[in-house]
C-alpha positions in Angstrom: 75.5 27.2 10.6 72.4 26.5 11.5 71.8 26.6 15.5 70.2 23.5 16.4 68.1 22.5 20.2 67.8 18.8 20.3 65.5 18.1 23.1 65.3 14.5 24.3 62.2 14.3 26.1 60.9 11.4 28.4 61.8 8.3 30.2 65.3 6.5 29.6 64.5 3.2 29.4 66.8 1.2 28.1 70.7 0.3 29.5 73.2 3.5 29.4 75.0 1.7 26.6 72.2 1.5 24.2 70.4 5.3 24.7 74.2 6.8 24.3 74.5 4.6 21.2 71.4 6.1 19.8 72.3 9.6 20.7 75.9 9.6 19.4 74.1 8.7 15.9 71.5 11.5 16.3 74.1 13.8 17.0 76.1 12.4 14.2 73.5 12.6 11.2 72.2 16.2 12.3 76.1 17.6 12.6 76.3 16.2 9.0 73.7 18.4 7.2 75.4 21.2 8.8 73.7 21.9 12.1 75.5 23.1 14.9 74.0 20.8 18.1 73.1 22.1 21.4 71.7 19.1 23.4 69.2 19.7 26.1 67.4 16.8 28.1 63.4 16.6 29.8 62.6 14.0 31.6 61.1 12.5 35.4 63.6 9.5 35.6 65.9 9.4 38.4 68.9 8.5 36.4 70.0 9.5 33.0 72.9 8.2 31.0 76.0 9.0 32.5 77.9 10.4 29.4 74.9 13.1 28.6 77.7 15.7 30.3 80.3 15.1 27.5 77.6 15.6 24.9 77.4 19.6 25.2 74.6 19.1 27.6 73.3 22.9 27.9 70.2 22.0 30.2 68.7 19.2 31.8 65.2 19.5 33.6 64.1 16.4 36.0 60.7 17.2 37.5 58.6 14.7 39.7 56.3 12.6 37.9 52.7 13.3 38.6 51.1 9.8 39.9 49.0 8.1 38.5 46.1 9.2 40.8 46.4 12.4 40.3 46.6 12.5 36.0 43.2 10.4 36.7 41.7 13.1 38.9 42.9 15.7 36.8 41.0 14.4 33.6 37.9 13.0 35.9 37.7 17.0 36.8 37.4 18.4 33.6 35.7 15.6 32.0 34.0 13.3 34.1 35.1 9.4 32.9 37.3 10.2 30.3 40.4 9.1 31.9 38.5 5.2 31.5 37.6 5.6 27.8 39.3 2.5 25.8 42.1 3.9 23.6 42.9 3.1 20.4 46.6 2.3 21.3 48.9 4.6 23.8 47.1 5.7 27.4 45.9 8.7 29.0 48.6 8.4 31.9 51.4 8.3 29.8 49.7 10.9 27.2 49.5 13.3 29.9 53.2 13.1 31.2 54.5 12.8 27.5 53.1 16.3 26.7 54.0 17.5 30.2 57.6 16.3 29.7 57.7 18.2 26.3 56.1 21.2 27.1 58.6 21.9 30.1 61.6 21.2 28.0 61.0 23.5 25.2 60.2 26.1 27.9 63.5 25.3 29.1 65.2 25.8 25.5 63.6 28.9 24.7 64.9 30.3 28.3 68.0 29.1 27.5 68.7 30.7 24.1 67.5 31.7 21.0 68.0 28.8 18.0 67.1 28.5 14.5 65.4 25.0 15.2 64.2 22.7 18.0 64.4 19.0 17.1 61.9 17.4 19.6 62.5 13.7 20.0 62.4 10.9 22.3 65.6 9.0 24.2 64.8 5.6 22.0 64.7 7.2 18.6 67.5 8.1 15.9 67.3 10.6 13.3 68.8 10.4 10.1 67.9 13.5 7.6 68.9 14.2 4.2 70.5 17.8 3.5 67.8 18.4 1.4 65.3 17.4 4.1 67.2 19.6 6.8 66.9 22.8 4.3 63.2 22.3 3.9 63.0 22.9 7.7 64.0 26.4 7.7 61.8 27.6 5.7 60.0 29.2 9.1 56.5 28.1 8.1 56.0 24.6 9.1 56.0 21.9 12.1 58.0 19.0 10.3 57.2 15.6 11.3 58.0 12.1 9.4 53.8 11.6 8.7 51.4 13.9 9.3 47.4 14.1 9.6 46.6 15.4 6.1 48.3 12.1 4.7 47.6 9.5 7.2 45.1 9.6 10.6 47.6 11.3 12.6 50.7 13.4 13.0 53.6 11.4 14.2 54.6 12.5 18.0 58.1 11.1 18.0 60.1 13.1 15.9 59.3 16.9 15.2 61.2 19.5 13.7 60.2 23.4 13.6 60.9 26.9 14.4 61.5 27.5 18.4 57.8 29.6 18.4 55.9 27.1 16.1 57.2 23.9 18.4 56.1 25.8 21.3 52.6 26.2 20.0 52.5 22.5 18.9 53.3 21.1 22.3 52.7 23.4 24.9 48.9 23.3 26.2 49.2 26.3 28.6 48.0 24.7 31.6 48.0 21.5 33.2 43.9 21.8 33.0 43.9 22.6 29.0 46.5 19.5 29.1 43.9 17.3 30.9 40.8 18.7 28.8 43.1 17.6 25.5 43.9 13.9 26.8 40.0 14.0 28.0 39.2 14.4 24.2 41.5 11.7 22.6 42.2 8.3 21.8 45.4 7.9 20.9 48.8 9.2 22.1 49.2 11.4 18.9 45.8 13.5 19.3 47.1 16.2 21.6 49.8 17.2 19.1 47.1 17.2 16.3 44.7 18.9 18.4 47.1 22.0 19.0 48.4 22.0 15.6 44.7 22.5 14.5 44.2 25.4 17.6 46.9 27.1 16.4 46.5 27.0 12.6 50.2 25.3 12.2 50.8 24.1 8.8 52.0 20.7 8.8 54.6 19.3 6.4 56.0 15.6 6.0 59.7 15.4 6.6 61.7 12.9 4.5 63.7 10.7 6.8 66.4 8.4 5.8 66.1 6.1 9.0 64.3 6.5 12.0 62.1 4.9 14.8 61.7 3.5 18.2 64.5 1.1 19.2 63.0 -0.3 22.4 64.7 -3.5 22.3 65.6 -4.5 26.1 69.4 -5.8 27.0 
């Protein structure tokens, strides 16, 4: 059976009940394709849903979120004026936090155990993939996402599936200055992902997903 680390990274912004429903649905869908799923969480929020500990939670990494002032200063150090760039969408502050959180979570996953795949996603997403798509992820060569830059303008950063070594290359900037450089060159949240994919010469493949997306409705 394929051993999979499901990494949930970022803010838990919805109610406990809603996050619980979304996570249960994702775990059900991933188990349905024959994957043996371990749950890992990386977040900079103080609270996470209480029932995480009932869902085969293997690791939870909490860290102190860098302040807006720290992020702006770090970006300005490597690229003066870049923190004030007008983005197409997203923001340099949230993007910096997203990649910092993901890289911390991926490191925790790799330190915990050896997995066949890592599923890297957010707390407000649901993933439902077909069995043939799940099998295709095991080729060991590709970074898999719902849409990729060779077919659209950018690679989706909400859901990614890959071998652990490939996931790390796609999401780990290796240092805070490197992350600041990536954000400084960006105009949207997906740009650092595409830059790391390009730099590391990773092959990307579009992953057909039957149902996915953000569920941000507040209660």
